[in-house]
DRENLUMNU-747271 format. One line per field, with one value per atom (N, C-alpha, C, CB): x, y, z; residue in three letters; chain. Coordinates in pm, 1 decimal, decimal comma. Glycine has a CB too. Example, Ala and Ser with C-alpha at 12.3 -4.5 7.8 and 13.67 -1.06 7.14 Angstrom:
BEGIN
xx c(1319,0/1230,0/1320,0/1130,8/1285,0/1367,0/1290,0/1408,4)
yy c(-569,0/-450,0/-330,0/-447,3/-225,0/-106,0/3,0/-59,8)
zz c(780,0/780,0/780,0/904,6/708,0/714,0/787,0/572,5)
type c(ALA/ALA/ALA/ALA/SER/SER/SER/SER)
mol c(A/A/A/A/A/A/A/A)
END
This chain:
BEGIN
xx c(-740,5/-785,5/-773,8/-759,8/-900,5/-856,4/-878,3/-983,6/-793,9/-719,6/-763,2/-485,5/-801,6/-804,3/-607,1/-958,3/-595,6/-476,7/-553,8/-267,5/-507,1/-555,8/-358,8/-684,3/-337,8/-220,6/-179,9/-217,7/-111,6/-79,5/68,0/-120,4/32,7/150,4/165,0/138,6/310,5/336,6/406,0/408,1/492,4/599,7/661,7/615,7/827,4/939,1/979,2/1085,3/965,0/982,2/1037,9/1013,1/1194,7/1316,0/1262,9/1423,5/1178,3/1129,4/1035,3/1110,0/1000,8/915,6/807,5/946,7/633,5/510,2/444,1/447,7/426,4/394,9/203,0/440,5/108,3/33,2/0,9/7,9/72,3/67,0/122,5/64,1/249,2/233,0/137,9/367,8/80,1/-45,7/-164,5/-78,1/-186,6/-335,1/-245,4/-350,5/-156,7/-66,8/-70,1/140,2/-77,3/-58,1/-172,8/-1,2/-299,9/-483,8/-535,3/-588,5/-479,6/-534,3/-572,7/-438,4/-458,5/-526,6/-621,2/-394,1/-585,8/-744,9/-903,1/-740,8/-916,5/-1000,5/-1044,5/-915,6/-943,5/-910,5/-883,3/-1035,9/-788,9/-749,1/-600,1/-819,3/-549,5/-420,9/-333,2/-432,4/-357,2/-334,9/-311,9/-390,0/-368,1/-322,5/-168,6/-504,4/-70,5/27,7/77,3/122,0/193,4/283,5/190,3/353,7/74,6/64,1/99,5/-6,9/109,9/146,6/11,4/248,7/38,0/-87,8/-12,2/-189,8/-78,3/-6,4/-173,2/40,4/-154,2/-269,0/-288,0/-258,8/-421,5/-433,0/-529,9/-523,5/-472,0/-532,2/-607,5/-424,5/-725,2/-734,5/-740,1/-848,2/-677,2/-691,0/-704,8/-633,2/-740,5/-842,9/-690,0/-963,1/-690,9/-563,9/-621,1/-401,5/-578,2/-648,9/-468,6/-795,5/-467,6/-352,0/-385,6/-273,3/-319,6/-310,8/-255,6/-250,4/-187,8/-181,8/-133,7/-91,1/-138,7/-101,4/29,9/-99,7/120,5/301,6/241,6/442,1/172,1/192,2/120,5/177,7/9,7/-36,6/33,1/-76,4/98,5/197,1/270,6/297,9/363,6/456,0/414,5/478,6/287,3/219,8/220,6/90,2/145,5/134,2/255,2/80,1/337,4/530,4/568,2/658,7/514,8/551,3/455,8/513,8/402,4/282,8/328,7/56,0/300,6/360,4/507,4/352,0/643,2/737,1/720,0/809,4/684,5/673,3/591,6/615,0/461,3/389,8/307,5/313,2/308,2/202,3/292,4/156,8/458,4/471,3/649,3/410,8/615,2/813,0/851,2/828,1/964,2/1059,3/1132,6/1182,8/1136,0/1284,9/1203,8/1335,6/1087,6/1001,0/876,6/882,6/885,7/758,9/804,5/560,7/736,8/704,1/610,0/713,3/559,6/438,0/438,5/403,9/308,2/288,4/144,7/310,4/135,8/-24,3/-52,4/-19,5/-185,7/-200,2/-328,4/-315,8/-291,6/-388,9/-470,7/-300,9/-621,3/-662,0/-719,9/-793,0/-811,4/-883,0/-987,8/-916,6/-1015,5/-1193,8/-1312,2/-1194,5)
yy c(2088,8/1986,5/1915,2/1936,3/1880,3/1723,0/1581,2/1709,2/1535,6/1361,6/1284,9/1358,2/1168,5/1087,3/1010,2/968,7/970,0/836,8/701,7/877,3/606,6/456,1/454,3/227,8/466,7/423,3/297,6/465,3/180,4/78,6/74,2/-58,0/64,0/-9,7/-115,7/-0,6/-161,3/-324,6/-322,5/-427,6/-432,7/-462,3/-449,4/-582,9/-442,5/-456,6/-644,1/-388,1/-673,5/-839,0/-908,3/-892,2/-838,1/-892,7/-931,2/-826,7/-812,6/-874,1/-964,0/-811,6/-977,3/-1066,0/-998,5/-1180,3/-1042,4/-1010,8/-1107,4/-984,1/-1085,2/-1209,1/-1201,1/-1175,4/-1087,7/-1088,3/-1182,8/-970,3/-1200,3/-1285,3/-1351,6/-1273,3/-1417,0/-1574,7/-1630,0/-1653,1/-1519,9/-1592,1/-1650,4/-1553,9/-1535,5/-1541,8/-1670,9/-1302,3/-1657,0/-1761,0/-1974,7/-1654,6/-1934,9/-2083,8/-2124,8/-2080,6/-2039,7/-2063,5/-2147,8/-1913,4/-2090,4/-2104,6/-2236,1/-2078,6/-2344,5/-2482,0/-2538,6/-2606,6/-2456,0/-2484,7/-2463,1/-2410,8/-2363,7/-2325,6/-2446,0/-2191,6/-2469,2/-2576,6/-2492,0/-2704,3/-2373,3/-2334,6/-2323,3/-2206,5/-2476,7/-2517,8/-2420,9/-2662,2/-2365,1/-2351,1/-2202,4/-2419,7/-2182,0/-1959,9/-2030,1/-1810,2/-1927,4/-1932,5/-1800,9/-2035,0/-1773,0/-1640,0/-1486,2/-1651,3/-1479,2/-1394,4/-1276,4/-1406,6/-1172,4/-1037,2/-951,4/-966,5/-910,7/-752,8/-663,7/-734,1/-557,8/-372,6/-339,4/-249,6/-170,3/-114,7/-33,9/-24,3/-1,0/46,7/246,4/-99,8/281,6/422,4/516,2/499,2/562,3/705,5/794,8/731,5/953,6/1024,5/1109,9/1029,4/1219,3/1356,8/1446,9/1491,5/1518,6/1570,0/1737,7/1436,8/1865,2/1895,6/1980,7/1941,0/2021,2/2047,3/2105,1/1896,1/2195,7/2207,6/2128,6/2311,3/2016,0/1948,9/1770,9/2035,4/1714,1/1528,0/1526,2/1378,5/1580,5/1594,0/1669,9/1757,3/1749,3/1788,3/1723,0/1898,9/1659,9/1535,2/1501,7/1413,5/1382,9/1277,1/1323,5/1270,0/1487,6/1521,9/1459,5/1681,0/1542,2/1562,0/1430,2/1617,6/1375,6/1183,0/1124,9/1090,8/1147,6/1112,2/1169,6/1184,5/1279,2/1364,5/1299,0/1546,7/1263,6/1259,1/1073,8/1320,7/975,2/882,0/858,5/864,7/957,5/979,0/1025,8/1035,1/1102,2/1183,1/1131,1/1303,5/1063,8/1042,0/915,7/1139,5/842,4/712,9/607,9/713,1/575,8/523,4/483,1/527,1/419,1/385,1/298,2/228,1/407,2/332,9/250,6/450,4/235,4/123,0/-1,6/163,8/-15,3/-135,0/-147,7/-45,6/-26,6/-94,1/-8,9/-43,4/-34,5/12,3/72,5/-42,9/192,4/227,0/230,2/372,0/200,3/223,8/277,9/90,7/352,0/434,5/487,4/604,5/444,5/466,4/625,4/250,8/720,9/837,1/896,8/957,1/945,7/959,6/1103,7/818,1/1151,0/1235,8/1252,3/1229,2/1335,6/1282,0/1363,4/1317,4)
zz c(-1081,0/-1059,8/-948,5/-1133,5/-949,6/-824,4/-890,7/-660,9/-792,4/-832,6/-684,3/-858,2/-758,3/-659,0/-661,7/-695,6/-508,0/-548,1/-460,0/-465,1/-552,9/-429,5/-421,6/-536,9/-252,4/-188,6/-168,5/-87,8/-223,5/-120,6/-81,5/-170,0/65,8/184,0/189,6/314,6/142,6/202,2/300,6/116,4/333,4/420,8/316,7/508,0/343,5/242,4/168,0/343,8/69,4/76,5/132,7/3,3/245,8/313,0/391,2/352,9/460,0/573,0/619,2/620,3/780,4/773,3/819,4/833,7/769,2/795,2/869,5/688,2/1030,7/1117,7/1056,2/1340,4/1033,8/1032,9/878,8/1074,5/763,9/688,3/690,2/614,8/810,7/793,1/887,5/814,4/1013,8/1053,6/1026,1/1098,4/923,6/762,2/659,4/611,1/643,9/567,9/666,1/585,7/737,0/833,7/841,8/988,4/858,5/886,8/784,5/875,2/656,1/519,7/539,9/392,5/549,1/503,6/634,8/460,2/751,4/844,9/827,9/953,7/709,9/603,0/450,7/555,9/419,0/358,4/199,3/376,6/258,8/134,5/152,7/85,2/124,9/104,0/-1,8/55,6/-113,8/-181,5/-222,8/-215,1/-139,3/-98,4/-15,1/97,7/-33,6/52,0/45,4/27,4/122,3/100,7/116,0/-72,7/242,6/211,5/261,4/191,5/224,2/270,1/288,8/161,3/440,5/476,8/486,1/627,4/395,9/398,8/477,4/164,0/374,7/412,2/265,3/560,9/264,3/149,1/157,0/65,7/99,9/121,7/13,0/163,9/51,1/-78,3/-25,6/-180,3/-143,2/-106,2/-202,4/-32,1/-164,9/-235,0/-306,9/-59,6/-410,9/-383,8/-492,8/-450,6/-472,2/-515,3/-585,3/-435,0/-673,7/-767,1/-940,1/-770,7/-945,6/-1122,5/-1174,9/-1186,7/-1174,7/-1272,0/-1240,7/-1356,6/-1307,1/-1234,8/-1186,6/-1361,6/-1257,6/-1215,5/-1043,1/-1369,7/-1044,8/-955,6/-820,5/-986,5/-890,8/-765,5/-698,6/-790,2/-795,4/-794,6/-657,8/-940,2/-690,0/-642,4/-467,3/-684,8/-451,4/-343,3/-276,3/-370,0/-311,0/-292,8/-271,4/-433,7/-348,7/-304,7/-186,4/-415,9/-162,3/-32,0/88,9/-56,9/112,5/236,7/240,7/174,6/183,2/184,3/252,9/76,0/173,7/260,0/370,7/221,5/391,5/506,8/637,0/460,1/556,9/671,7/704,2/677,2/580,1/512,9/542,5/325,9/496,7/491,8/580,8/389,6/641,4/737,2/595,6/960,8/532,5/400,7/507,0/282,1/584,5/682,3/671,9/904,7/666,5/743,5/556,0/968,9/497,8/414,4/261,5/494,7/182,6/73,6/18,3/27,3/-103,3/-144,7/-323,9/-68,9/-351,3/-490,7/-486,5/-585,5/-594,4/-583,8/-744,6/-454,9/-720,7/-908,4/-887,0/-1029,5/-985,5/-966,6/-1103,0/-903,7/-1036,1/-1194,5/-1118,7/-1295,9/-1230,4/-1238,2/-1139,6/-1340,9/-1064,5/-962,6/-1000,6/-762,5)
type c(MET/MET/MET/MET/ASN/ASN/ASN/ASN/PHE/PHE/PHE/PHE/LYS/LYS/LYS/LYS/ALA/ALA/ALA/ALA/GLU/GLU/GLU/GLU/ILE/ILE/ILE/ILE/ASP/ASP/ASP/ASP/VAL/VAL/VAL/VAL/MET/MET/MET/MET/PRO/PRO/PRO/PRO/LEU/LEU/LEU/LEU/PRO/PRO/PRO/PRO/ALA/ALA/ALA/ALA/LEU/LEU/LEU/LEU/LEU/LEU/LEU/LEU/ASP/ASP/ASP/ASP/PRO/PRO/PRO/PRO/GLN/GLN/GLN/GLN/GLY/GLY/GLY/GLY/LYS/LYS/LYS/LYS/ALA/ALA/ALA/ALA/VAL/VAL/VAL/VAL/SER/SER/SER/SER/SER/SER/SER/SER/ASN/ASN/ASN/ASN/MET/MET/MET/MET/LYS/LYS/LYS/LYS/ASN/ASN/ASN/ASN/ILE/ILE/ILE/ILE/GLY/GLY/GLY/GLY/LEU/LEU/LEU/LEU/GLU/GLU/GLU/GLU/GLU/GLU/GLU/GLU/ILE/ILE/ILE/ILE/THR/THR/THR/THR/ASN/ASN/ASN/ASN/VAL/VAL/VAL/VAL/ARG/ARG/ARG/ARG/ILE/ILE/ILE/ILE/GLY/GLY/GLY/GLY/LYS/LYS/LYS/LYS/HIS/HIS/HIS/HIS/MET/MET/MET/MET/THR/THR/THR/THR/LEU/LEU/LEU/LEU/PHE/PHE/PHE/PHE/ILE/ILE/ILE/ILE/ASP/ASP/ASP/ASP/ALA/ALA/ALA/ALA/LYS/LYS/LYS/LYS/ASP/ASP/ASP/ASP/ALA/ALA/ALA/ALA/ALA/ALA/ALA/ALA/GLN/GLN/GLN/GLN/ALA/ALA/ALA/ALA/GLU/GLU/GLU/GLU/ALA/ALA/ALA/ALA/LYS/LYS/LYS/LYS/VAL/VAL/VAL/VAL/THR/THR/THR/THR/GLU/GLU/GLU/GLU/ALA/ALA/ALA/ALA/CYS/CYS/CYS/CYS/GLN/GLN/GLN/GLN/LYS/LYS/LYS/LYS/LEU/LEU/LEU/LEU/LEU/LEU/LEU/LEU/CYS/CYS/CYS/CYS/ASN/ASN/ASN/ASN/GLU/GLU/GLU/GLU/ILE/ILE/ILE/ILE/MET/MET/MET/MET/GLU/GLU/GLU/GLU/GLY/GLY/GLY/GLY/PHE/PHE/PHE/PHE/SER/SER/SER/SER/PHE/PHE/PHE/PHE/THR/THR/THR/THR/LEU/LEU/LEU/LEU/GLU/GLU/GLU/GLU/GLU/GLU/GLU/GLU/ALA/ALA/ALA/ALA)
mol c(A/A/A/A/A/A/A/A/A/A/A/A/A/A/A/A/A/A/A/A/A/A/A/A/A/A/A/A/A/A/A/A/A/A/A/A/A/A/A/A/A/A/A/A/A/A/A/A/A/A/A/A/A/A/A/A/A/A/A/A/A/A/A/A/A/A/A/A/A/A/A/A/A/A/A/A/A/A/A/A/A/A/A/A/A/A/A/A/A/A/A/A/A/A/A/A/A/A/A/A/A/A/A/A/A/A/A/A/A/A/A/A/A/A/A/A/A/A/A/A/A/A/A/A/A/A/A/A/A/A/A/A/A/A/A/A/A/A/A/A/A/A/A/A/A/A/A/A/A/A/A/A/A/A/A/A/A/A/A/A/A/A/A/A/A/A/A/A/A/A/A/A/A/A/A/A/A/A/A/A/A/A/A/A/A/A/A/A/A/A/A/A/A/A/A/A/A/A/A/A/A/A/A/A/A/A/A/A/A/A/A/A/A/A/A/A/A/A/A/A/A/A/A/A/A/A/A/A/A/A/A/A/A/A/A/A/A/A/A/A/A/A/A/A/A/A/A/A/A/A/A/A/A/A/A/A/A/A/A/A/A/A/A/A/A/A/A/A/A/A/A/A/A/A/A/A/A/A/A/A/A/A/A/A/A/A/A/A/A/A/A/A/A/A/A/A/A/A/A/A/A/A/A/A/A/A/A/A/A/A/A/A/A/A/A/A/A/A/A/A/A/A/A/A/A/A/A/A/A/A/A/A)
END
């Protein structure tokens, strides 16, 4: 079976996000002062060939933990669907 994973990697809430802070502080300059506390992360899409959803989830988790996410500074979440 083929699966599609949509992965979001974000800075941990306790850590500073310099990119997000820069964007947040400039929102008022473009007339969007209602928008605050911007956090900037990464979005990735993967396709996985696996025998079932459980195996696909395990492979995505392994990829995130070993390569796609620095778990000291970032957290990840993903959704999985049949492709």
